[in-house]
C-alpha positions in Angstrom: -8.4 33.8 -0.1 -8.3 30.2 2.1 -6.2 27.5 0.3 -9.3 25.2 0.5 -11.2 27.4 -1.6 -8.5 26.6 -4.0 -9.3 22.7 -2.9 -12.5 22.9 -3.2 -12.3 24.5 -6.7 -10.1 22.2 -8.2 -11.9 19.4 -7.1 -14.9 20.2 -9.7 -12.6 20.9 -12.1 -10.8 17.2 -12.0 -14.1 15.9 -11.5 -16.4 17.8 -14.0 -19.2 18.2 -11.0 -20.1 18.2 -7.7 -21.5 14.5 -6.7 -17.6 13.0 -7.4 -16.0 16.2 -6.0 -17.6 16.2 -3.0 -17.2 12.4 -2.0 -13.3 12.7 -2.8 -13.9 15.2 -0.5 -15.2 13.4 1.9 -18.5 15.9 2.3 -21.7 16.5 0.6 -22.5 18.2 -3.1 -23.7 20.9 -1.3 -20.9 22.3 0.6 -18.5 21.9 -2.3 -21.3 23.7 -4.5 -21.5 26.3 -1.7 -17.2 26.5 -1.0 -17.1 27.2 -5.1 -19.8 29.9 -5.2 -17.5 31.6 -2.6 -14.7 31.7 -4.5 -16.7 32.7 -7.5 -17.7 36.1 -5.4 -14.6 36.9 -4.0 -12.8 37.3 -7.3 -15.5 38.8 -9.1 -15.1 36.3 -11.9 -17.7 33.4 -12.7 -15.3 30.2 -12.6 -17.4 27.4 -14.1 -20.2 27.6 -16.9 -22.7 25.1 -15.3 -25.0 22.7 -16.9 -26.9 19.3 -17.2 -24.6 17.5 -17.8 -21.4 18.9 -15.3 -19.2 21.6 -14.6 -16.8 22.9 -17.3 -14.7 25.9 -17.2 -14.3 29.4 -18.4 -11.0 31.0 -19.2 -11.3 32.5 -17.0 -11.2 29.3 -14.1 -8.9 27.8 -16.5 -6.2 30.0 -15.5 -7.3 30.6 -12.0 -6.7 26.5 -12.7 -2.9 27.3 -13.8 -2.1 29.1 -10.5 -4.3 27.0 -8.0 -2.7 23.9 -9.0 1.0 25.3 -8.1 0.1 26.3 -4.8 -1.3 22.5 -4.3 2.0 21.6 -5.1 3.9 24.4 -2.9 1.6 22.9 0.2 1.6 19.1 -0.8 5.6 19.4 -0.9 6.1 20.9 2.3 3.9 18.2 3.4 6.4 15.7 2.3 9.4 17.4 3.3 7.5 17.3 6.3 6.3 13.6 6.7 9.4 12.6 5.0 11.4 13.5 8.7 8.9 11.5 10.4 11.3 8.9 12.2 8.4 6.9 14.8 6.8 4.1 13.1 3.0 5.8 14.2 -0.3 7.5 12.6 -1.9 7.0 9.5 -1.4 5.3 5.8 -3.0 5.2 2.9 -3.1 2.5 0.4 -4.1 2.2 -3.0 -4.8 -1.2 -4.8 -7.4 -3.4 -6.3 -10.8 -5.4 -4.4 -8.3 -8.7 -5.2 -5.8 -7.7 -4.1 -7.0 -6.2 -1.2 -8.8 -8.7 0.1 -7.1 -11.8 -1.1 -3.0 -10.9 -0.6 -3.7 -7.9 2.2 -6.4 -9.2 3.9 -5.2 -12.5 6.1 -2.0 -10.7 6.5 -3.9 -7.5 8.6 -4.0 -9.3 11.7 -0.9 -9.6 12.1 0.3 -6.1 10.8 -1.9 -4.7 13.7 -0.3 -6.8 16.3 3.3 -5.4 14.5 2.7 -2.1 14.3 -0.5 -0.9 16.2 0.4 2.6 16.1 -0.2 2.5 12.2 -3.9 3.3 11.7 -4.3 1.9 7.5 -6.4 2.9 5.6 -7.2 0.6 2.2 -8.7 2.3 -0.9 -9.3 -0.4 -3.2 -10.5 1.3 -6.7 -9.4 0.1 -10.1 -8.4 3.8 -10.7 -5.1 4.7 -10.8 -4.9 7.6 -8.5 -2.1 10.6 -7.9 0.6 9.9 -5.0 1.6 13.5 -6.1 -1.1 14.6 -4.7 -1.8 12.4 -1.9 -4.2 10.6 -3.2 -2.5 8.2 -1.7 1.0 7.1 0.2 1.2 4.1 -1.2 -0.4 2.1 -4.3 0.3 -1.5 -5.0 -0.1 -2.2 -8.3 -0.2 -4.8 -11.0 0.9 -1.6 -14.2 4.5 0.1 -14.2 3.8 3.6 -13.9 6.5 5.6 -15.4 6.5 9.3 -13.7 9.6 10.9 -12.9 8.6 11.6 -9.2 8.0 8.2 -8.1 9.9 4.9 -6.2 8.5 1.8 -7.9 9.9 -1.7 -5.9 8.5 -4.8 -7.2 7.6 -7.5 -5.0 6.2 -10.1 -5.9 3.3 -11.6 -8.6 0.2 -11.0 -9.5 -1.3 -15.1 -10.9 -4.5 -16.2 -12.7 -5.4 -19.7 -13.6 -8.4 -20.8 -15.9 -10.9 -23.1 -13.4 -13.9 -25.3 -13.3 -15.5 -27.1 -11.1 -15.3 -30.7 -10.8 -18.9 -31.1 -11.3 -18.1 -29.2 -14.4 -15.2 -31.1 -15.7 -16.0 -34.1 -15.3 -19.7 -33.5 -16.6 -17.7 -32.4 -20.2 -14.6 -34.4 -19.8 -11.5 -31.8 -18.8 -8.7 -32.2 -17.9 -6.0 -30.2 -16.3 -4.0 -29.2 -19.5 -6.8 -28.2 -21.6 -6.9 -25.9 -24.6 -10.3 -26.9 -26.7 -12.5 -24.5 -25.4 -15.2 -25.0 -28.5 -18.8 -25.9 -27.2 -17.9 -24.9 -23.1 -19.5 -22.1 -21.5 -17.4 -19.5 -20.1 -17.6 -16.6 -17.6 -16.4 -13.7 -17.9 -16.5 -10.0 -17.5 -19.1 -7.9 -19.1 -19.3 -5.2 -22.0 -18.3 -2.1 -19.7 -14.8 -4.2 -18.3 -14.2 -6.7 -21.1 -10.7 -5.4 -21.2 -9.3 -6.2 -17.7 -7.4 -9.6 -17.1 -8.9 -12.6 -18.1 -11.3 -11.0 -20.8 -8.8 -10.4 -24.5 -7.9 -13.9 -23.3 -10.8 -16.0 -23.6 -11.5 -13.1 -26.8 -9.0 -14.7 -28.3 -8.3 -18.6 -26.9 -12.2 -19.4 -26.4 -13.6 -18.1 -30.3 -16.2 -21.8 -30.4 -17.6 -21.2 -26.7 -20.5 -19.4 -25.3 -20.8 -17.2 -22.9 -23.0 -18.2 -19.7 -22.4 -15.2 -17.4 -20.5 -11.4 -17.6 -20.4 -9.5 -14.5 -18.5 -7.1 -13.1 -16.1 -8.8 -10.0 -14.1 -11.7 -9.6 -16.2 -13.2 -6.5 -19.4 -13.9 -8.8 -17.5 -15.6 -11.5 -16.0 -17.3 -8.9 -19.8 -17.7 -7.2 -20.6 -18.9 -10.6 -17.6 -21.2 -11.3 -18.1 -22.6 -7.5 -21.7 -23.8 -9.3 -21.1 -25.6 -12.3 -21.9 -22.6 -14.7 -18.6 -22.9 -16.7 -15.3 -21.8 -16.5 -13.6 -19.3 -15.4 -10.3 -17.6 -14.8 -9.4 -16.9 -11.4 -7.2 -15.1 -8.8 -4.5 -18.7 -7.6 -4.9 -17.3 -4.4 -9.3 -17.8 -4.6 -9.6 -20.6 -6.5 -6.2 -22.6 -5.1 -7.6 -23.4 -1.6 -11.5 -24.6 -3.3 -12.1 -28.1 -3.0 -15.0 -27.3 -5.5 -12.5 -26.3 -8.2 -9.5 -27.8 -10.4 -6.7 -26.3 -12.2 -7.2 -26.6 -16.1 -4.1 -24.1 -17.1 -2.1 -22.8 -14.9 -0.9 -19.2 -14.8 2.1 -19.8 -16.8 -1.0 -20.3 -19.8 -3.0 -17.6 -18.3 -1.8 -14.7 -16.6 0.5 -14.0 -14.8 2.2 -10.1 -14.0 4.5 -8.2 -11.6 3.1 -6.4 -8.1 4.6 -3.1 -7.8 4.6 -1.4 -4.8 4.7 2.5 -5.6 5.8 5.6 -3.7 6.6 9.1 -4.3 10.1 9.5 -3.4 9.3 12.2 -0.8 7.7 9.5 1.7 9.8 6.9 1.4 11.9 7.7 4.6 8.7 8.0 6.3 9.0 5.3 9.0 5.3 4.8 9.3 4.8 4.4 5.4 8.3 2.2 4.8 7.2 -0.2 7.6 3.8 -0.7 5.9 6.4 -1.3 2.6 8.7 -3.6 4.4 4.9 -5.7 5.1 3.3 -5.7 1.9 7.1 -7.3 0.0 7.0 -9.9 2.7 3.0 -10.8 1.8 2.9 -10.7 -1.9 2.5 -13.9 -3.9 6.2 -14.7 -5.3 7.0 -16.8 -8.7 10.8 -18.2 -8.1 11.2 -19.7 -11.3 11.4 -15.9 -13.2 15.0 -14.3 -12.3 14.4 -11.2 -9.3 14.1 -7.7 -10.2 15.9 -4.9 -8.4 14.6 -3.7 -4.7 14.2 0.1 -6.2 13.8 2.3 -9.0 13.1 5.6 -10.2 9.8 5.8 -12.3 11.2 7.3 -15.2 15.0 6.6 -15.1 13.9 3.0 -14.8 11.5 2.8 -18.0 14.0 4.8 -19.9 16.7 2.0 -18.8 14.6 -0.9 -19.8 13.5 1.1 -23.5 17.5 1.5 -24.0 18.0 -2.5 -23.4 15.0 -3.7 -25.5 12.7 -4.6 -22.8 8.9 -4.2 -22.1 8.3 -1.5 -19.0 4.4 -2.5 -19.0 
């Protein structure tokens, strides 16, 4: 039996189907299905129940999954140990973050990064999903939610700030000025129902109950374009909106949303030169908010969370 067979099996078990597993494995659904079938033939057992809704583990499949995850952890541990002894800033580093943070925080500095570290190949995965660093789905994550796992190291690197904005024409037409807190009768631009809980949606739900939803969309880029077009007021990243001469800020992030940015890395990779190089570079470009007290440079996930809880502090 080969490790690759188990890798394909685990991907299907976690994704519940061939298509998503193939996307993760960067291959075709047909290849994934064939590899799973080969494994079942070798073991002489049916590992999945197939249906129109996807793949679900059989009792035999569940038993194999537990053993396969033990094998996976052993292999990944060896890889992390080897990477941890890599002292040269060269090779590929996979970074996970959101699309907005990738384009607004990281994007403008990518040229500088390349000039500084020409031997590092940076791969950015833009997703709202919380990836698993232990399974090497990424080497580093830049998040606005602090994780609590025990196997990661966390560094506070800045702030993700969102304010309330309107186009100059819309503000003039509705008599809006900076500091406005009354939104009855106004139009808002917000998230659609599938992602209504994303940052900004709950704020509008609480503070703009008398407003009309003019547009619901699932990307900030659309929110920004609609706001510029005078469709209504929108909650936008300050990095996106503050330099737009067509917009004015009605409320600053202190009155809307300002959340911490966390760099997260598996503790086994903190000694890897190329990973450290990316971490240190990101820490220099993240937005600051100097009015707030500084955070510790590094902390272990679960240990730091436990300390904060003992002090009565919020850790999320």
